[in-house]
Every structure is written in C-alpha cells, then in structure tokens.
N, C-alpha and C positions, 0 to 999 in steps of 0.2 A: 504494500500499499504506500503510495507516494504522499508526502506532506504538501507537495506543490499541486495547486489546482490543475486539472487536466485542460488541454486546449487553451492555454494562456500564453501570450507573448511576453508577459512581464518577466523581468529579471529579479531573482531573489538572491541576496547575498548571505543572509543568516536567518535563523528562525528565532524571534524574540516573543515570549508570551506576554500578552497584555495583562495589566494589573487585575488581580482577582478581588473577590470580596474580603479576603483576609491576606495579611502580609505573610509572604513565604519565609520560613526560617533560613538563617544563614547556613552555608555549607559547613558541615562539621570537619574537624581534623581528621577523624576516622575515615569519612567518605573521601576526602581529599587524598589522604595517603594510600587508601586502597586503590583508588582510581589511577594514581600515579604508578603504583606497582603493577597493576594489571594492564594499563594501556599507555599512559603518557611516557613511561620509561622507555618503551620499545619503538616509539614512532621514528626516531632517528635511525635505528638499525634497518627497519624495513624500507625507509627512504633511500639509504645508502645502498642497500642490496639491489634496488631497482636501477640505480646508476651504474653499478658494477655489471649488471646484465646488459645494459645498453652498450657498454665498452666491449663486452665480449661477443656481441652480436655482429656478424659479418656484414649485414645489411645496413648497419647504422651509418648515417651520413656524416660528413665532416662536421657540420654544425651540431648535430645530435651528440657527437663525441665530445665536442667542446662543452656542451651543456652538461653532459654526464660527468666529466672531469670536474667542472666547476661545482656540480651538485654534490659530488662526494665530499669535497672540502667544505661545502656549506654545511652538510650534515655533520661532519667532523667537528667543526666549530660550534655548532648548536649543541651537540652531545657534550662537549667539554664544558660549555657554559651552563648547561642543565645540571651537570654533576656538581660543578663548583657551587652554584646557587643553592641547590638542595642540601648539600653537605654543610654549608654555612648555616642554612635554616635549621637543620636537624641539630647542629651543635648549640645554637642560640635557644632553641625550644627546650632544651634540657633545664634551663633556669626556671621556666614557668610552663608546665604542661597544660595549664588552663588557657594559655594564650592560643588563639585560633591560628592553626598552621597555615592555611591559605592566605590569611591576612599578613602573617609574618613574611612568607615568601613574597607577597606583593610589595612589601616595604623595602625589600633588599634590592639595592642598585649596585651591581657589579661594576667595578672600575678596574682598568688594566693600567699599571704604571710600570716604569723601568726601575723602580726602587727594589733592590735585592735584599736589604736588611729586613729582619723580622720585625713585626709590630712589637712595641714595648708592652710591658704588663699594663701600664696605664692606658695605652691606646686600645688594648683588647677589652679592658674594663669599660672604656667609653663606648665601644661598639656594643658590648652586652647591655650597657645602660640604655642605649637607644632602643634595643629590642624590647626591654622591659617597659620602657615609657611610651612605646607606640610610635616613635619618631621614624623617619626615613633612615635607612642604614646604608651609607655609602661605604663600600668596602672593596678592597683588592682581594678577591677570593683566594688567589694563590698564596699571597703573603700571609693572609689570616690563617689558612689551614696549615701552612708550613710552620707558622709560629705555634699553633696548637701542637702539631706533631712533634716539633723539637722540644716542647716544654714538658713532656711526659715520657715515661718509659714505654716500651712496646706493649707490655701486658695491660697498661692503663688506657691505651687508645680506645677500646670500646666505650669506656666511661665517658669520653668526650662527647658521645652521642647518646648518653643515658643508659647504656647497657652495662649492667653489673656482671662482668665476665669472670668466670673461674672455670678450671678445667672440667669439673664435674657438675653440669647444670641439671636443673629440674626437668623431668620429662614433659612437664606441662609447657615449658618454654622451648625445649629442643627435643624433637622426636629422636629415637635411637638411630634412625636412618641418617640423621643430619649431625651426628656426634663428631665426625671428622671435620666437617666444615666449621663447626662451632670451635673446636679446639684450635683450628688454624685461623680463627677470626682476627686476632691481633696482628698476625703476619700479613694476612690479606689486607687489612686496613693500612698497614705500614707501606706495603708495596704499592698499593694503588694511590695513596696520598703522595708518594714520592713521584709517581708518574704524572699525576694531575697538576703538581706544583712545579714540574720541571720546565725550563725554558722552551723546550720543544712543544710543550702543551700551549705555552703562550704564543708560539709561532702559528699554531692552528687557529687560534683566536684572531690573530693579525690577518691571516689569509681570509678568514670568514668576514671580518669587518670590511675588507676591501672589495669582497664580492657583494656584500650587502649594500655598500654605499657607492653607487656608480653604475655598474661595477667598474672598478679601476683596474684596467687590464689592456693588453694589446695581444695580437696574434703574432707570434715570432718563431723563427727557426733557431733551435739551439746552435746548430752549425754556423749559421750566419752571424749570430750574436757572439759566438766564440771568436770568429775571425775579426769581428770589429774590436775585440779586446786584444788582438795581437797573437792569438793562438793560430797554429798552422792548420790548414784545411784537412790535412791527413789525419790529425788527431780525432776529428769529428766527421770523417768521411761516411761512416755507416749511418749517420743521422742527417745527411745533407738534405733529404726531402721531408723530414719530420717537422710538422707544424704543431705548436702547442700554445695554450693559454699561458700568458706571462703576467703575473700580478705585479702591480706598481705599489709597493709597500711605502715608498718614500717619494711619491710624485714621479718626476722625470728621472731621478737618480738611478743609475744602473750599476756603476762601478762600486766596489766595496773592498776594503783592505783586509789583509790577513788578520789583523788585530780584531776588526769588527766581526769576522767570521768566528774567531775563537771565542768571542763574547756572546755568541748565539744570534747575532744581528744578521738580517738579510735585506736585500733591497728590491730585487726583481726576480724572484724565483719562478721557475716554470712548473706548471701542474702536470704531473705525469698522467698519461692516459692508458698505460699498460694494464690490462684487465687482471692479470695475476697479482701485480703489485697493488692494484686498487683493492683486491680482495684481502690481501694481507693488511693493508692500511685500515680497511673497514674493521677487520677482526680485532686489531690491536688498539685502535683509536676510538671506535664506536661501540662494538659488541662487547669488548672486555670491560670497559667502564660500566656498561649497562648491567652486565652480570654481577659486577661488584655492587652496584647500587641496589640491585634486586636482593642480593644476599644480606647486606647491611640493613636495607629497608624492612625486610621481613622480621629481622630480629628486633628492630625498633618497634614495629607494629605489635609483635608479640609481647614486648616489655610494657608498652603503654596501654594496649587494649587487651588485658589479660582475659583469657578464656575465648577470645575470637581467633579464628584460624584463617589463614590464607592458603591457597593451593600450594603444593610443593613444587609445582612447575607451571609455566604459562599454559593457558587453555587454548590458545590460537594454533592451529596445525601448521600454518606457514611459518610462524615464529619458531615452533618447535623443531621443524625441519632445518631452519637456518642455524639454530643453536646446536643441533646435533652435528652439523657439518663443522661448526666452530670447535666444539669439543673433540671431534675426531681429528681435526688438524693439530690440536694441542697434544693429544695422545700419540699422534704419528710422528 
C-alpha cells in the first residue's frame, strides 16, 4: 500500500503528520538506541556496498565510476562522523541516564581541528558540564575520545561508556554464547578508539567534507600529474590512460613537502576506483566500525535497559550476507 495518492503529479519530499488532538510524547532514549542499533548503524555499510558493486560492474560508465568512487569516500566519512558523535554521546550520557539520548546527540556539534594535544581535565569537565546543563556541545570528537582513552587503563575503558566490566559477568547481561566477546571488550574498545582517533581517520573526514561542499575536485590522470611534478613518464607508464577523481583539500595547492606528508597532511589526493581495494576500504573503514558500535551499543543497551533484549544478530538478510563476507575475509 502506498502512502502517496494514486494518479497524482504532485511531488512529495517527506511525510509529516498533522497535529492531532493530543501532543505526541517525545522519542525515548530506548527507542532511539534500539533504532540506531537495528537500522541507523548499518546505513553507511549498505550504501558503500552499492558503490563497490558499481565499481566491479564491467558495464559501469566513466561517470558512474567517478560517482561510485566519490560515494565510497562519502560513506566512509559519514560512518566515521557517525561513530565519533555517538561515542561522544554515549560517554556523556553516563553522567545522567535520565537525560534524553536523542536530545543529547542533537546538541553535539563535532569540530575537526589540527590540534594534536589531548584536552585538559578542565576542558573535559567543561564539555561534560555543557552536556548536563543542556547547552550546545562543540567538541573535537577525536581529541575528546583520545583524551578519555589515554586517561584510564584498558580494563576501565568500558566504564567510560557506563559498562561495569569484569571478566565474569551475569548471564542476564551477557549470554554464554557472547562470553568471549565480553571478555575481549576492553581490548576491542582500545583498538577501535585508536583507529577512530588516528590522523588517517581525520583524512577520511577531510575527503568527505570536500565532497560535501562543492564538490571540490577535478578529473586528472595520475601519470600526467606525476610528470607535471618532474617524475619520469616511465615510472607511471602503466597508468598513462587512468583517469581518477582528485580532491582539492587545500584549494588550488597541489605540491606538498616530505615533512607535511610525514605529519599526515595531504593536498590533492586521488580517489582510487579499484573494486578490490574499494572492498577492503569498505570493510576496514565502514563495516569494522559498525561491528564495533553494534557490539558496544548492545552492551550499553543491556546495561541501561535491564531485562530488555536485542537480537544477537541483525535481522536483515542482505546485511547478514555482507557481514558474513566480512567475517570470512577476516578469518581467511
């Protein structure tokens, strides 16, 4: 059954319900977190998968391949920002579980800076204070999470998100089938926070921002670009006919020094459109963080909403198939 009237030429963008005779209650934290874990968390994965399939299809046109390569990096950037924002929200929610989680996420404004130093203890308290007082929270998600990670031992990392971890949990919180993942939880959090706060994660956000605003790009050949920089044609002979999207991270600036490269800076990187590499990029930068957020989020859900259970695996068959491929790659 369609929500849109039949035989109409009107364009509908969204569906908004008219005011009713009673005011609807606000969305609860439980509803929001459950919906995030069941659906919102996986949107970037399935979007990236579609772009990978476009790159792998022999009939894809030149422009379709450009769109797919840009689309993968867009989903990568979105997945990174999603994870950072939600991890920041989960850590702040620990202070007051009565605070409405969707309202808390709404008030978080992620900022990206080139500052490498951790937040001071006072700065962290200021951020937490804004969360409690209901103010807008402007925060560099990477610096904040790295500051939290560096401030505690590995065994205490789950406590940052309100999870009282110990090696032998109650079966009400952790079924026997999940005992191994529970015991590995501190290590899982440590490894994923390290990846999400790394400068290469910041690079994915920078690429996403340039695709979002503009997009700021050109079509260029790596071989021709290399020769303009003084490299010999022989070095890039195999790529002489290859055209790729090239993002302009610093406006018209193309040249970059060895020192800038060592510091993780880039100026005009090419977006690779190789389907095998795109699949690996999707697995490591989109699917892996989603699996981590699923694992951590389920334990947070079980801790906060005692007695309510989530499925032990996603219900969508297409997503399950994608995850099975991901895990088979890890085991292989």
